[in-house]
Backbone as CSV, one residue per row, in Angstrom:
resi,resn,N_x,N_y,N_z,CA_x,CA_y,CA_z,C_x,C_y,C_z
1,UNK,-11.056,-11.453,-35.257,-9.545,-10.857,-34.733,-8.568,-12.451,-35.054
2,UNK,-8.025,-12.475,-35.443,-7.191,-13.953,-35.373,-5.431,-13.744,-34.249
3,UNK,-5.461,-12.350,-34.129,-4.357,-12.306,-33.555,-4.210,-10.408,-32.627
4,UNK,-3.723,-10.823,-31.296,-3.873,-9.236,-30.745,-2.169,-9.127,-30.098
5,UNK,-1.912,-7.976,-30.081,-1.137,-7.261,-29.119,-1.161,-6.501,-28.819
6,UNK,-0.047,-6.297,-27.448,-0.375,-5.158,-26.779,0.530,-5.121,-25.762
7,UNK,0.237,-4.043,-24.353,0.936,-3.951,-23.467,-0.385,-4.034,-22.480
8,UNK,0.257,-4.785,-21.013,-0.571,-5.153,-20.247,0.099,-5.090,-18.833
9,UNK,-0.714,-5.613,-17.599,-0.145,-5.593,-16.501,-0.433,-6.642,-15.761
10,UNK,0.725,-7.765,-15.466,0.881,-8.953,-15.048,0.784,-8.317,-12.954
11,UNK,-0.081,-8.590,-12.724,-0.523,-8.397,-10.968,-0.463,-9.941,-9.810
12,UNK,-0.064,-9.640,-9.133,-0.133,-11.017,-7.987,-0.614,-10.632,-6.892
13,UNK,-1.816,-10.921,-6.347,-2.848,-10.490,-5.541,-2.374,-11.588,-4.042
14,UNK,-2.268,-10.778,-3.060,-2.210,-11.506,-1.822,-3.420,-11.723,-1.561
15,UNK,-4.816,-10.881,-1.492,-6.219,-10.917,-1.119,-6.197,-9.549,-2.400
16,UNK,-7.911,-9.288,-2.002,-8.432,-8.760,-2.265,-7.891,-6.551,-2.276
17,UNK,-6.914,-6.497,-1.545,-6.246,-5.027,-0.779,-5.156,-5.023,-0.672
18,UNK,-4.492,-6.645,-1.209,-2.839,-6.141,-1.093,-2.250,-6.932,-2.867
19,UNK,-1.679,-6.039,-3.080,-1.376,-6.220,-4.732,0.498,-6.379,-4.228
20,UNK,1.099,-7.642,-4.242,2.150,-7.589,-4.035,2.842,-7.480,-5.157
21,UNK,2.692,-7.380,-6.359,3.548,-7.136,-7.354,2.775,-6.778,-8.657
22,UNK,3.409,-5.335,-9.844,3.072,-5.358,-10.682,4.150,-5.178,-11.499
23,UNK,4.117,-6.108,-12.307,5.065,-6.032,-14.024,4.414,-5.882,-15.062
24,UNK,4.986,-4.954,-15.579,4.331,-4.601,-17.037,5.162,-5.970,-18.108
25,UNK,4.228,-6.066,-18.838,4.375,-7.108,-19.797,3.657,-6.692,-21.616
26,UNK,4.043,-7.141,-22.528,3.727,-7.287,-24.091,3.462,-8.725,-23.766
27,UNK,2.062,-8.273,-24.812,1.729,-9.596,-24.664,0.805,-9.943,-26.333
28,UNK,1.119,-11.333,-26.354,0.609,-11.849,-27.810,-0.276,-12.466,-27.736
29,UNK,-1.732,-13.007,-28.447,-2.586,-13.778,-28.280,-3.553,-13.887,-29.669
30,UNK,-3.339,-15.185,-29.936,-3.998,-15.526,-30.920,-5.471,-16.402,-30.912
31,UNK,-6.038,-17.117,-31.676,-7.242,-17.088,-31.862,-7.048,-18.659,-31.804
32,UNK,-7.545,-19.659,-30.520,-7.401,-21.205,-30.858,-8.669,-21.552,-30.372
33,UNK,-9.559,-22.360,-31.483,-10.451,-23.078,-31.401,-11.315,-21.674,-30.644
34,UNK,-12.077,-22.098,-29.402,-13.159,-21.296,-28.456,-12.804,-20.353,-27.469
35,UNK,-11.422,-20.349,-27.753,-10.522,-19.415,-27.255,-9.409,-18.935,-27.323
36,UNK,-8.593,-18.896,-27.052,-7.004,-18.429,-27.913,-5.910,-18.422,-26.599
37,UNK,-4.610,-18.858,-27.283,-3.506,-19.594,-27.115,-2.754,-17.620,-26.543
38,UNK,-1.904,-17.972,-25.333,-1.085,-16.378,-24.820,0.140,-16.774,-24.345
39,UNK,0.965,-15.271,-25.036,2.291,-15.607,-24.519,2.815,-13.840,-23.944
40,UNK,3.362,-13.984,-23.427,4.038,-12.504,-22.503,5.630,-12.700,-22.255
41,UNK,5.978,-11.413,-22.779,7.697,-10.999,-21.986,7.355,-9.976,-21.219
42,UNK,8.140,-9.992,-20.554,8.267,-8.790,-19.684,9.127,-7.773,-20.079
43,UNK,8.411,-6.410,-19.673,8.992,-5.523,-20.054,8.395,-4.268,-19.291
44,UNK,9.220,-3.659,-18.926,11.060,-3.292,-19.328,11.118,-5.015,-18.656
45,UNK,12.588,-5.384,-18.659,13.176,-6.282,-18.444,12.896,-6.247,-16.892
46,UNK,12.925,-7.187,-16.052,13.129,-6.551,-14.575,14.330,-6.422,-13.933
47,UNK,15.040,-6.002,-12.883,16.143,-6.104,-12.455,16.227,-7.072,-11.480
48,UNK,17.605,-7.466,-11.422,17.927,-8.957,-10.719,16.788,-9.280,-9.377
49,UNK,16.789,-8.445,-8.752,16.216,-8.270,-7.557,14.550,-8.425,-7.734
50,UNK,14.065,-7.663,-9.016,12.552,-8.085,-9.325,12.183,-9.065,-9.873
51,UNK,13.435,-10.014,-10.937,13.182,-11.115,-10.837,13.174,-12.112,-10.214
52,UNK,13.990,-12.002,-8.910,13.922,-12.756,-8.004,12.515,-13.307,-6.976
53,UNK,11.944,-12.170,-6.900,11.038,-11.663,-6.404,9.716,-12.492,-7.277
54,UNK,9.753,-12.337,-8.713,8.933,-12.979,-9.228,9.082,-14.399,-8.945
55,UNK,9.888,-14.337,-9.463,10.070,-16.119,-9.486,9.591,-16.413,-8.080
56,UNK,9.443,-16.037,-7.187,8.806,-16.720,-5.590,7.642,-16.701,-5.817
57,UNK,7.369,-15.632,-6.508,5.580,-15.614,-6.374,5.434,-16.455,-7.863
58,UNK,6.021,-16.731,-8.354,5.236,-18.011,-9.134,5.234,-19.603,-8.534
59,UNK,6.588,-19.637,-7.699,7.028,-21.056,-6.794,5.521,-20.769,-6.007
60,UNK,5.130,-19.617,-5.539,4.241,-19.744,-4.372,2.681,-20.313,-5.042
61,UNK,2.414,-19.313,-6.129,1.410,-19.620,-6.614,1.104,-18.965,-8.066
62,UNK,1.053,-19.488,-9.254,1.202,-19.103,-10.351,0.272,-17.934,-11.241
63,UNK,-1.432,-17.952,-10.187,-1.972,-17.191,-10.288,-1.773,-15.284,-10.175
64,UNK,-1.957,-15.131,-11.507,-1.698,-13.224,-11.580,-3.037,-12.871,-12.278
65,UNK,-3.206,-11.347,-11.837,-4.271,-10.731,-12.839,-3.877,-10.058,-13.789
66,UNK,-4.328,-10.093,-15.297,-3.357,-9.705,-16.273,-4.564,-8.874,-16.861
67,UNK,-3.723,-7.589,-16.159,-4.653,-5.826,-16.366,-4.503,-5.234,-18.043
68,UNK,-5.398,-5.524,-19.086,-5.245,-4.625,-19.759,-5.064,-3.368,-19.761
69,UNK,-4.725,-2.950,-20.373,-3.919,-1.227,-20.628,-5.682,-0.659,-20.935
70,UNK,-6.712,-0.918,-21.206,-8.138,-0.554,-20.981,-9.042,-0.611,-20.112
71,UNK,-7.920,-1.307,-19.126,-8.783,-1.397,-17.529,-9.455,-3.353,-17.675
72,UNK,-9.879,-3.987,-18.655,-10.168,-5.036,-18.127,-9.001,-5.840,-17.711
73,UNK,-9.535,-6.972,-16.830,-8.835,-7.873,-16.234,-9.382,-9.540,-16.711
74,UNK,-8.113,-10.764,-16.424,-8.591,-12.017,-16.400,-7.426,-12.803,-15.486
75,UNK,-8.248,-13.200,-14.978,-7.361,-14.489,-14.242,-6.206,-15.284,-15.219
76,UNK,-4.877,-15.121,-14.662,-4.202,-16.195,-15.541,-3.332,-17.018,-14.853
77,UNK,-2.790,-18.588,-15.407,-1.971,-18.649,-14.259,-0.890,-18.961,-15.486
78,UNK,0.410,-18.540,-15.186,1.549,-18.126,-15.848,2.945,-18.933,-15.802
79,UNK,3.327,-19.226,-16.942,4.355,-20.371,-16.434,5.448,-19.601,-17.530
80,UNK,6.708,-20.295,-17.140,7.881,-19.606,-18.109,8.260,-20.414,-19.020
81,UNK,8.591,-19.918,-19.930,8.938,-20.983,-21.280,10.319,-20.215,-21.823
82,UNK,10.747,-21.314,-23.347,12.173,-20.173,-23.943,13.278,-19.782,-22.863
83,UNK,13.783,-20.396,-22.280,14.818,-19.718,-21.152,14.631,-18.994,-20.135
84,UNK,13.483,-19.166,-19.533,12.772,-18.068,-18.994,12.556,-16.995,-19.497
85,UNK,12.544,-16.520,-20.349,12.377,-15.124,-21.139,10.870,-14.976,-21.095
86,UNK,10.314,-15.921,-22.003,8.561,-15.948,-22.282,7.977,-16.490,-21.281
87,UNK,6.942,-15.892,-21.159,5.858,-16.542,-20.208,4.621,-17.065,-21.435
88,UNK,4.307,-17.963,-20.427,3.031,-18.986,-20.901,1.867,-18.073,-20.290
89,UNK,0.471,-17.699,-20.426,-0.517,-17.582,-20.142,-1.590,-18.685,-20.576
90,UNK,-2.282,-19.083,-19.825,-3.819,-20.200,-19.902,-4.830,-19.258,-18.713
91,UNK,-5.983,-19.374,-19.023,-7.156,-19.316,-18.352,-6.831,-19.915,-16.805
92,UNK,-6.879,-19.379,-15.793,-6.948,-19.960,-14.737,-7.680,-21.028,-14.469
93,UNK,-7.777,-22.253,-13.902,-8.132,-23.745,-13.996,-8.534,-24.416,-14.730
94,UNK,-8.286,-23.858,-16.162,-8.788,-24.406,-17.093,-7.745,-25.313,-18.141
95,UNK,-6.476,-24.716,-17.811,-5.445,-25.327,-18.395,-5.650,-25.193,-20.121
96,UNK,-6.414,-24.083,-20.060,-6.504,-23.787,-21.327,-7.192,-22.781,-21.881
97,UNK,-6.676,-21.396,-23.008,-7.084,-20.230,-23.104,-8.082,-19.757,-22.761
98,UNK,-8.690,-18.575,-22.253,-9.697,-18.142,-21.480,-10.628,-17.761,-22.799
99,UNK,-11.840,-18.348,-22.844,-13.020,-17.387,-23.367,-13.316,-16.024,-22.750
100,UNK,-14.138,-15.148,-23.430,-15.059,-13.902,-23.024,-15.155,-14.376,-21.749
101,UNK,-15.934,-15.024,-21.281,-17.036,-15.016,-20.281,-15.256,-15.066,-19.080
102,UNK,-13.811,-15.201,-18.709,-13.290,-15.629,-18.167,-13.338,-13.989,-17.298
103,UNK,-13.087,-13.095,-17.822,-12.999,-11.617,-17.685,-13.818,-11.141,-16.308
104,UNK,-12.732,-10.841,-15.239,-13.193,-10.548,-14.149,-13.061,-8.710,-14.096
105,UNK,-13.924,-7.905,-13.152,-13.210,-6.391,-12.768,-12.615,-6.484,-11.125
106,UNK,-11.265,-6.218,-11.284,-11.305,-5.871,-9.359,-11.762,-4.652,-9.202
């Protein structure tokens, strides 16, 4: 598979038991070498208040859990792109797209 599109949830965890944000996203990923490159769009678009909260969390730490609809998760660093409407996703700590071994269960 060279390309995947689907829905998921970005979650920001303060600790193992406290999730401070859950945001729906539409994700697009494509094969890139041994991993993948990914992007996302918040869906549905957040209210101004929710967007401000999201931006605050991004400033504190851009580490999110990307929870796919079938339940698997992967830790990703999130950055805003294209006028802050689109989000770039990379495997946490690598600066590159994740390989399959980067998946974690919460």
